[in-house]
C-alpha positions in Angstrom: 95.3 99.7 61.0 93.7 101.7 58.1 90.2 103.2 58.4 88.6 100.7 56.1 89.7 97.8 58.2 88.8 99.6 61.4 85.2 100.1 60.1 84.7 96.7 58.6 86.5 94.2 60.9 85.1 95.2 64.3 82.6 92.3 64.7 85.3 89.7 64.0 87.9 91.1 66.4 88.6 90.0 69.9 87.1 92.4 72.4 90.4 94.0 73.3 91.4 94.4 69.6 88.0 95.9 69.0 88.5 98.4 71.8 91.9 99.4 70.6 90.6 99.9 67.1 87.6 102.0 68.4 90.0 104.3 70.2 92.3 104.6 67.1 89.2 105.6 65.1 88.1 108.1 67.7 91.5 109.7 67.6 91.7 109.6 63.8 92.7 113.1 62.5 90.3 113.0 59.6 87.2 111.2 60.9 87.6 111.0 64.6 85.6 112.6 67.4 86.6 116.2 68.1 86.5 115.8 71.8 88.6 112.6 71.8 91.1 114.1 69.4 91.6 117.2 71.6 92.5 115.2 74.7 96.0 114.9 76.2 97.5 112.9 79.1 96.9 115.8 81.4 93.2 116.3 80.5 92.5 112.6 80.7 94.3 112.0 84.0 91.4 113.3 86.2 89.0 110.9 84.5 91.4 108.0 85.1 91.5 108.8 88.8 87.7 109.1 88.9 87.1 105.8 87.2 89.5 104.1 89.7 87.3 105.4 92.5 84.2 104.2 90.8 85.7 100.7 90.6 86.3 100.9 94.3 82.8 102.1 95.0 81.3 99.2 93.0 83.4 96.8 95.0 82.3 98.4 98.3 78.7 98.0 97.3 79.3 94.4 96.1 77.6 95.3 92.8 79.1 92.9 90.2 77.1 94.4 87.3 78.5 97.9 88.2 82.0 96.5 88.8 82.0 95.0 85.3 81.0 98.3 83.8 83.4 100.4 85.9 86.3 98.1 85.1 85.5 98.6 81.4 85.6 102.4 81.9 88.9 102.1 83.7 90.3 99.9 80.9 89.2 102.6 78.4 91.4 105.1 80.3 94.4 102.8 79.9 93.7 102.4 76.2 93.2 106.1 75.8 96.6 107.0 77.4 98.3 104.3 75.3 96.8 105.6 72.1 98.0 109.1 72.8 101.5 107.7 73.5 101.4 105.6 70.4 100.6 108.6 68.2 103.7 110.4 69.6 105.9 107.3 69.1 106.6 106.8 72.8 104.9 103.4 73.4 101.8 101.4 72.6 99.3 99.2 74.5 101.3 96.1 73.8 104.4 97.7 75.4 102.5 98.5 78.5 101.1 94.9 78.8 104.6 93.5 78.2 106.2 95.7 80.8 103.7 94.8 83.5 104.0 91.1 82.6 107.8 91.3 83.0 107.4 93.2 86.3 105.0 90.6 87.7 107.3 87.7 86.8 110.3 89.5 88.3 108.4 90.2 91.5 107.4 86.5 91.8 110.6 84.6 91.3 109.3 81.9 93.6 106.5 81.3 91.2 108.0 82.0 87.8 111.6 81.2 88.6 113.6 78.9 90.8 113.9 81.1 93.9 112.7 79.7 97.2 110.3 81.7 99.4 113.0 81.8 102.1 112.0 83.2 105.5 110.5 86.4 104.2 106.7 87.1 104.0 105.0 87.9 100.8 104.9 91.6 101.7 108.6 91.6 102.5 109.5 90.0 99.2 107.2 92.4 97.3 108.7 95.5 99.0 112.3 94.2 98.4 111.5 93.7 94.7 110.0 97.2 94.4 112.9 98.8 96.2 115.3 97.1 93.8 113.3 98.5 90.9 113.4 102.0 92.4 117.2 101.7 92.9 117.7 100.6 89.3 115.8 103.7 88.2 118.2 105.9 90.1 116.3 106.5 93.4 118.4 108.3 96.0 115.8 108.6 98.8 113.6 106.1 100.7 110.7 108.4 99.7 111.4 108.3 96.0 108.5 107.0 94.0 105.6 108.0 96.3 103.3 109.5 93.7 102.5 113.2 94.2 99.0 112.7 92.8 97.9 110.3 95.5 95.1 111.5 97.8 96.7 113.3 100.7 95.7 110.7 103.3 97.1 107.8 101.3 100.3 109.6 100.5 100.8 110.5 104.2 100.6 106.8 105.1 102.9 105.8 102.3 105.5 108.4 103.2 105.4 107.2 106.9 105.7 103.6 105.9 108.7 104.3 103.7 110.4 106.2 106.5 109.6 103.4 108.9 111.4 100.9 106.7 114.6 102.7 107.3 114.0 102.9 111.0 112.4 106.3 111.3 109.3 105.4 113.3 107.8 105.2 116.8 108.5 101.9 118.6 105.0 101.9 120.1 101.6 103.5 120.0 102.3 105.9 122.9 104.6 108.1 120.9 102.2 108.9 118.0 99.4 109.5 120.5 101.5 112.1 122.4 102.5 113.8 119.2 98.9 114.0 118.2 98.0 115.7 121.4 100.9 118.1 121.0 99.8 119.0 117.5 96.2 119.7 118.6 97.6 122.1 121.2 99.7 123.9 118.6 96.7 124.2 116.2 94.7 125.8 119.0 97.5 128.2 119.7 98.1 129.2 116.1 97.5 132.9 115.5 97.4 133.4 111.8 95.8 131.6 108.8 99.2 130.4 107.6 100.0 129.0 111.0 96.6 127.3 111.3 97.0 125.7 107.9 100.5 124.4 108.8 99.4 123.1 112.2 96.2 121.6 110.8 98.4 119.6 108.3 100.7 118.5 111.1 97.6 117.4 113.1 96.2 115.3 110.3 99.6 113.8 109.5 100.0 112.8 113.2 96.6 111.3 113.2 97.6 109.1 110.3 100.6 108.0 112.3 98.5 107.1 115.3 96.1 105.0 113.2 99.0 103.3 111.4 100.7 102.5 114.7 97.7 100.3 115.5 98.1 98.4 112.3 95.0 100.0 110.6 95.0 101.5 107.1 93.9 105.1 107.6 92.0 105.2 104.3 90.0 102.1 105.4 89.3 103.7 108.8 88.2 107.0 107.4 86.1 105.3 104.8 84.3 103.4 107.5 83.8 106.5 109.6 82.3 108.3 106.6 79.9 105.5 106.0 78.9 105.4 109.6 78.3 109.2 109.8 76.3 109.2 106.6 74.2 106.2 107.9 73.5 107.9 111.2 72.8 111.3 109.7 70.3 109.9 107.2 68.6 108.1 110.1 68.3 111.4 112.0 66.8 113.0 109.0 64.3 110.2 108.7 63.3 110.5 112.4 62.9 114.3 112.0 60.4 113.7 109.2 61.8 116.3 106.9 62.2 119.0 109.5 65.8 118.3 110.7 67.2 121.7 109.7 64.6 123.5 111.9 65.6 121.6 115.0 67.9 123.2 117.6 71.3 121.7 118.1 70.2 120.2 121.4 67.3 118.5 119.6 69.6 117.3 116.8 72.0 115.9 119.3 69.2 114.0 121.0 68.3 112.4 117.7 72.0 111.5 117.2 72.1 109.7 120.6 68.8 108.0 119.8 70.2 106.7 116.5 73.4 105.5 118.2 71.4 103.7 120.9 69.3 102.0 118.3 72.4 100.8 116.5 73.8 99.4 119.8 70.6 97.6 120.5 70.5 96.1 117.0 74.0 94.8 117.4 73.3 93.4 120.9 70.1 91.7 119.6 
């Protein structure tokens, strides 16, 4: 679209067409924004990840106004990446939309085709479809396709679940628990910084396995633990009246136990 139409037709466009046109204008070599023109896939990627987390945060807070705004910010990231790709002749936004539409139809043959559900659960059908896609792309390992850029906790869980699908997994919760205790001992015995780093990683990886063996998503569990710690810590600070940092560790622990007891009482009541 030329610059004249980009400037004059915005009010009459659909919201998506308007957004695509705005991004094309921002990236225009002659009249675009210097910052937007300078961006690449690599420089934009951190913002894309950040916006995804802000979407998750709005959902966790049940803030629909914020969610609407954050989804817009995330959509802008998709549009930004697509515009950069379109300029290099690789693909455009329409290609991305068409590809995901094709994928969703292919992964739901019982909805968009004539295939029965069979005896498989929704998750089993989904995973089989994804595995077929990975194989078609040339995957040679059960671990192929687990994104390197995932947060370490999430990636650990995905790697373990992939390995479990081909039989490499503990049959019960006892095995992972024993391994966790073993890794804790090895961390305590580590003698160098390099050894401590390695053993600390093994300990965290084993902790993910323990949590997963109980059917709990580690990310959800840690997110809840973070929220609980923050809630209790802020309650301690409130009880201390602004002087929390001046208290001894024994006094701080007493406040911690007081906050825990108050939470238990509130739940019981």
